[in-house]
C-alpha positions in Angstrom: 37.7 -73.2 -8.5 35.9 -74.2 -11.7 36.6 -71.9 -14.6 33.3 -70.8 -16.2 32.8 -70.7 -19.9 31.9 -67.6 -21.9 28.3 -68.9 -22.1 28.1 -69.4 -18.3 29.4 -65.9 -17.7 27.0 -64.4 -20.2 24.1 -66.3 -18.5 25.2 -65.0 -15.1 25.2 -61.4 -16.3 21.9 -61.8 -18.0 20.4 -63.5 -14.9 21.7 -60.8 -12.6 20.3 -58.0 -14.8 17.0 -59.8 -15.2 16.6 -60.3 -11.4 17.5 -56.7 -10.8 14.8 -55.6 -13.2 12.2 -57.8 -11.6 13.2 -56.6 -8.2 12.7 -53.0 -9.4 9.3 -53.8 -10.9 8.2 -55.4 -7.6 9.6 -52.8 -5.3 8.5 -49.6 -7.1 4.8 -49.9 -6.5 5.4 -50.3 -2.7 7.8 -47.4 -2.7 5.3 -45.3 -4.6 2.6 -45.9 -2.1 5.0 -45.5 0.8 6.1 -42.1 -0.5 2.6 -41.0 -1.2 1.5 -42.0 2.4 3.9 -39.5 3.9 3.2 -36.6 1.4 1.5 -33.3 2.0 -2.2 -33.9 1.2 -2.6 -30.7 -0.9 0.5 -31.4 -3.0 -0.4 -35.1 -3.3 -3.9 -34.4 -4.6 -2.4 -32.2 -7.4 0.5 -34.5 -8.3 0.6 -37.2 -10.9 3.0 -40.0 -11.8 5.3 -42.1 -9.6 6.5 -40.7 -6.3 10.2 -41.4 -5.7 10.2 -38.8 -2.9 7.3 -37.4 -0.8 5.3 -34.7 -2.5 5.7 -31.5 -0.5 6.5 -31.6 3.2 6.8 -35.0 4.9 3.9 -35.7 7.2 2.4 -38.6 9.2 -1.0 -37.0 9.4 -2.6 -39.5 7.1 -1.6 -42.4 9.4 -3.0 -40.5 12.3 -6.3 -40.1 10.6 -6.4 -43.8 9.6 -5.4 -45.2 13.0 -7.9 -42.9 14.8 -10.8 -44.2 12.7 -12.7 -46.9 14.8 -13.8 -48.9 11.7 -10.2 -49.4 10.5 -8.9 -50.3 14.0 -11.8 -52.7 14.4 -11.3 -54.3 11.0 -7.5 -54.6 11.8 -8.3 -56.5 15.0 -10.8 -58.7 13.1 -8.1 -59.5 10.5 -5.7 -60.6 13.2 -8.4 -62.8 14.7 -9.2 -64.4 11.4 -5.5 -64.9 10.4 -4.4 -66.4 13.7 -7.5 -68.6 14.1 -7.7 -69.8 10.5 -3.9 -70.4 10.2 -3.7 -72.4 13.4 -6.9 -74.4 12.6 -6.0 -75.0 9.0 -2.4 -76.0 9.8 -3.5 -78.5 12.4 -6.0 -80.1 10.0 -3.5 -80.0 7.2 -0.9 -81.9 9.4 -3.4 -84.5 10.3 -4.6 -85.1 6.7 -1.0 -85.2 5.4 0.1 -87.7 8.1 -2.7 -90.0 7.4 -2.3 -90.0 3.6 1.5 -90.4 3.9 1.2 -93.7 5.7 2.1 -96.6 3.3 -0.2 -99.1 5.1 -3.2 -96.9 4.7 -6.1 -98.8 3.2 -7.6 -97.3 0.0 -4.8 -94.7 0.0 -4.8 -94.3 -3.8 -8.5 -93.4 -4.1 -8.3 -91.1 -1.1 -5.4 -89.1 -2.4 -7.1 -89.0 -5.8 -10.2 -87.5 -4.2 -8.1 -84.9 -2.5 -6.4 -84.0 -5.8 -9.7 -83.9 -7.5 -10.8 -80.9 -5.5 -7.9 -78.9 -6.9 -9.5 -79.0 -10.3 -13.2 -79.2 -9.6 -15.0 -77.2 -6.9 -18.6 -77.0 -5.8 -19.0 -73.4 -6.9 -20.1 -70.1 -5.3 -23.8 -70.8 -4.9 -23.4 -74.3 -3.3 -20.8 -72.9 -1.0 -23.1 -70.1 0.1 -26.0 -72.4 0.7 -23.8 -74.7 2.8 -22.6 -71.8 5.0 -26.2 -70.6 5.3 -27.6 -74.0 6.2 -24.9 -74.4 8.9 -26.0 -71.1 10.4 -22.6 -69.4 9.8 -23.8 -66.4 7.9 -22.7 -63.1 9.5 -20.4 -65.0 11.9 -16.6 -65.3 12.2 -17.0 -69.1 11.5 -17.8 -68.3 7.8 -14.3 -67.0 7.3 -12.4 -69.6 9.4 -13.8 -73.0 8.7 -14.8 -73.2 5.0 -11.2 -72.5 3.9 -9.5 -74.5 6.6 -8.0 -77.3 4.3 -6.6 -76.8 0.8 -5.6 -79.8 -1.3 -2.4 -78.2 -2.5 -1.1 -77.7 1.1 -2.1 -81.2 2.0 -0.2 -82.7 -1.0 3.1 -80.8 -0.4 3.0 -81.6 3.3 2.2 -85.2 2.5 5.1 -85.4 0.1 7.4 -84.0 2.9 6.1 -86.5 5.5 6.5 -89.4 3.0 10.2 -88.6 2.5 11.0 -89.2 6.2 12.6 -92.6 6.5 10.2 -95.4 7.5 12.7 -96.8 10.0 12.0 -93.9 12.4 8.3 -94.7 12.5 8.8 -98.5 12.6 11.2 -98.2 15.5 8.7 -96.1 17.4 6.0 -98.7 16.7 8.2 -101.5 18.1 8.7 -99.4 21.2 4.9 -99.1 21.6 4.4 -95.5 20.3 1.0 -94.6 19.0 0.3 -92.7 15.8 -0.2 -89.5 17.7 3.1 -90.0 19.6 4.9 -90.7 16.3 3.4 -87.6 14.7 4.2 -85.2 17.6 7.6 -86.7 18.6 9.1 -87.8 15.3 7.4 -86.3 12.2 6.7 -82.7 13.4 10.2 -82.0 14.8 11.9 -82.8 11.5 9.2 -81.0 9.4 9.5 -77.5 10.8 10.3 -76.0 7.4 7.2 -77.4 5.6 5.0 -76.5 8.5 6.3 -72.9 8.4 5.7 -72.7 4.7 2.1 -74.0 5.0 1.4 -71.6 7.9 2.8 -68.8 5.7 0.5 -69.8 2.9 -2.5 -69.8 5.2 -1.5 -66.5 6.8 -1.0 -64.6 3.6 -4.2 -66.0 2.1 -6.4 -65.0 5.0 -4.7 -61.7 5.4 -5.5 -60.7 1.8 -8.9 -62.3 1.7 -12.0 -60.1 1.2 -14.3 -61.9 -1.2 -15.8 -64.4 1.3 -16.2 -61.6 3.8 -18.2 -59.6 1.2 -20.5 -62.6 0.6 -21.0 -63.9 4.1 -20.8 -60.8 6.3 -23.3 -58.0 6.6 -22.3 -56.8 10.1 -19.6 -54.2 9.6 -18.2 -54.9 13.0 -17.0 -58.2 11.6 -15.4 -56.8 8.5 -11.7 -57.7 7.9 -9.2 -55.0 7.0 -9.1 -55.9 3.3 -12.8 -55.4 2.9 -12.6 -52.0 4.6 -9.7 -51.1 2.4 -11.7 -52.1 -0.7 -14.4 -49.7 0.3 -12.0 -46.9 0.9 -10.0 -47.4 -2.4 -12.9 -48.3 -4.7 -16.1 -46.9 -3.1 -14.8 -43.6 -1.7 -15.8 -44.1 2.0 -12.9 -42.1 3.3 -15.4 -39.3 4.1 -16.1 -41.0 7.4 -12.4 -41.1 8.2 -11.5 -37.5 7.3 -14.7 -35.9 8.7 -13.6 -32.6 7.3 -10.3 -32.7 9.2 -8.9 -29.2 9.9 -11.7 -27.7 7.9 -10.3 -28.9 4.6 -12.3 -30.4 1.8 -12.6 -34.2 1.9 -11.4 -34.5 -1.7 -7.9 -33.2 -0.7 -7.4 -36.0 1.8 -8.8 -38.8 -0.5 -5.4 -39.9 -2.1 -3.6 -39.6 1.2 -6.1 -41.8 3.1 -5.9 -44.4 0.3 -2.1 -44.6 0.4 -1.9 -44.7 4.2 -4.6 -47.4 4.4 -2.8 -49.6 1.8 0.5 -49.2 3.8 -1.2 -50.1 7.0 -2.6 -53.3 5.4 0.8 -54.5 4.0 3.2 -53.6 6.8 2.5 -56.6 9.0 3.1 -59.1 6.2 6.3 -57.3 5.3 7.5 -57.6 8.9 6.6 -61.3 9.3 7.9 -62.6 5.9 11.7 -62.1 6.6 11.4 -64.4 9.6 9.7 -67.1 7.6 11.5 -66.7 4.3 14.4 -68.8 5.3 12.1 -71.8 5.6 10.3 -71.2 2.3 12.6 -72.7 -0.3 13.7 -75.6 2.0 10.1 -76.4 2.9 8.7 -76.5 -0.6 11.6 -78.6 -2.0 11.6 -81.2 0.8 10.5 -84.5 -0.7 10.5 -83.2 -4.3 13.8 -84.9 -5.1 14.4 -88.6 -4.3 17.4 -90.9 -4.9 
């Protein structure tokens, strides 16, 4: 046991209190929305401030109204399609780009990596991006939300750094045995890079799950809307009238706060369920290749 100094003990206490405070700040908004989503609609519409307990009698009626609405169910399914397709497609392209740029014998490797890093700082902009999607015929299609954001320079760089940290002897031995680049990638590189692949897949999944801006620009067909765009309309534009439809003969205004809280909870629950299974790879995956020597 190493005896800690007074300064180290003070730092540990301060660090613990600081992290507890941050945890409270991060958790309280989710708890507030969760308690509001199971509150009585009449009590909720008249209440103010934070909800540490449900307002009035606990009820799941708001979730019933939300999940019975065809537009929300449809946008929920659309979001799963976008997240699964874009994450799989983006991760595969990211792996290929990272493997190529991590090879030491790659010709013009420096300028190629510089070009990739350049896109992290300078982008084409909104209008050129829209014109590109329009000229490709992807407006009002699912492709407009899957392909344009398939590769991100940051993800390529962190995965490239991880691949480059793998000992060259493994690849060289495989080359001597006659293995191709594809065989080396699938049989040597990927099995020892599960952590960084999980992290990149998590980045893509969260990004596409929360995305709404591109959908608002490229999509006009409401049948293709993702969940976040439908949520935006409910929270900001007040379109919950179509969800409530004067349920139980009550005024729509009474159900407005309840519908907003329930819709928000429905949108964040999947990510809250998935993250604990991927979290163990997060720190390990990001730190791989960052320390050498």
